[in-house]
C-alpha positions as CSV (number, residue, x, y, z in Angstrom):
1,X,-0.3,0.5,0.1
2,X,1.3,3.3,-0.4
3,X,1.0,6.0,2.1
4,X,1.9,9.5,1.7
5,X,0.5,12.8,3.4
6,X,-2.1,14.6,1.7
7,X,-5.6,16.7,2.3
8,X,-8.5,15.4,1.1
9,X,-9.6,18.5,-1.6
10,X,-7.9,16.9,-4.9
11,X,-9.4,14.5,-7.0
12,X,-7.0,11.5,-5.3
13,X,-8.6,9.7,-2.3
14,X,-6.8,11.6,0.5
15,X,-8.3,11.3,4.0
16,X,-7.0,14.2,6.2
17,X,-6.9,13.2,9.8
18,X,-6.9,15.9,12.8
19,X,-6.7,15.8,15.9
20,X,-2.6,14.6,16.0
21,X,-3.4,11.4,13.6
22,X,-1.1,11.6,10.8
23,X,-2.7,11.8,7.3
24,X,-3.0,8.6,5.3
25,X,-3.3,9.0,1.4
26,X,-5.0,6.1,-1.0
27,X,-3.3,6.5,-3.9
28,X,-6.0,6.2,-6.6
29,X,-7.4,8.5,-8.6
30,X,-10.8,7.3,-9.3
31,X,-12.3,7.2,-6.3
32,X,-12.6,9.8,-2.8
33,X,-14.3,10.2,0.5
34,X,-15.1,13.0,2.1
35,X,-15.9,14.6,4.9
36,X,-13.2,14.1,6.8
37,X,-14.5,13.9,9.9
38,X,-17.6,13.5,9.4
39,X,-20.6,13.8,11.9
40,X,-23.6,11.5,10.0
41,X,-22.5,10.8,7.1
42,X,-19.3,10.2,4.1
43,X,-19.6,10.3,0.4
44,X,-17.7,7.9,-1.9
45,X,-17.2,9.4,-5.4
46,X,-15.9,6.7,-8.1
47,X,-16.0,6.0,-11.5
48,X,-15.6,1.6,-10.9
49,X,-17.3,-0.6,-8.8
50,X,-16.4,-0.5,-4.9
51,X,-16.7,-3.9,-1.8
52,X,-15.9,-1.3,0.8
53,X,-15.6,-2.7,4.5
54,X,-15.7,-0.3,7.9
55,X,-14.6,-1.3,11.2
56,X,-13.9,0.2,14.0
57,X,-10.2,1.0,15.5
58,X,-10.1,-2.8,17.4
59,X,-10.6,-4.6,13.4
60,X,-15.1,-5.2,14.3
61,X,-16.3,-5.1,11.0
62,X,-19.4,-2.5,11.2
63,X,-20.3,-1.8,8.1
64,X,-20.2,-3.7,4.3
65,X,-21.3,-2.3,1.2
66,X,-20.6,-2.9,-2.9
67,X,-21.0,0.6,-4.6
68,X,-21.3,1.4,-8.6
69,X,-20.3,3.9,-10.2
70,X,-21.0,7.9,-9.4
71,X,-21.7,9.4,-5.1
72,X,-22.9,7.4,-3.1
73,X,-24.0,8.5,0.5
74,X,-22.9,6.4,3.5
75,X,-25.0,6.7,6.7
76,X,-22.8,6.8,9.9
77,X,-24.9,8.6,11.8
78,X,-25.3,5.0,14.2
79,X,-21.7,5.2,14.7
80,X,-20.2,6.3,18.2
81,X,-16.8,9.0,18.0
82,X,-13.6,7.9,17.0
83,X,-11.8,6.4,14.3
84,X,-12.6,4.3,11.7
85,X,-10.6,2.3,8.8
86,X,-12.2,2.4,6.0
87,X,-10.9,-0.5,3.2
88,X,-11.4,-0.6,-0.3
89,X,-11.6,-2.7,-2.9
90,X,-11.1,-2.4,-6.9
91,X,-10.4,-4.4,-9.7
92,X,-7.1,-3.0,-9.3
93,X,-6.6,-4.6,-5.4
94,X,-7.2,-3.0,-1.7
95,X,-6.4,-0.3,0.1
96,X,-7.1,0.7,3.3
97,X,-7.7,4.1,5.3
98,X,-9.3,6.1,8.3
99,X,-11.7,8.3,9.1
100,X,-13.1,10.1,12.1
101,X,-16.5,10.3,13.1
102,X,-17.1,13.5,15.4
């Protein structure tokens, strides 16, 4: 997995972490997640099919989704506040990132 610093504002998938957590870059220009940190929903934009797994920091899977093209809103309103791991599987491989639920 390729990791580097970045901001969420670009077209490539960048997961901006605040609260002293390091920034993580998912190196795939074909999807992006926003906002981060989030409160009730995160939006995933993609031009390809994705399989998503969201887990808590302890590794317990909270949500699994199959996403087709375009924008998809993911409801996280029932998640407790904290840091979550998102695993994105595409035809090109699997990448992981983090987001914060406020």
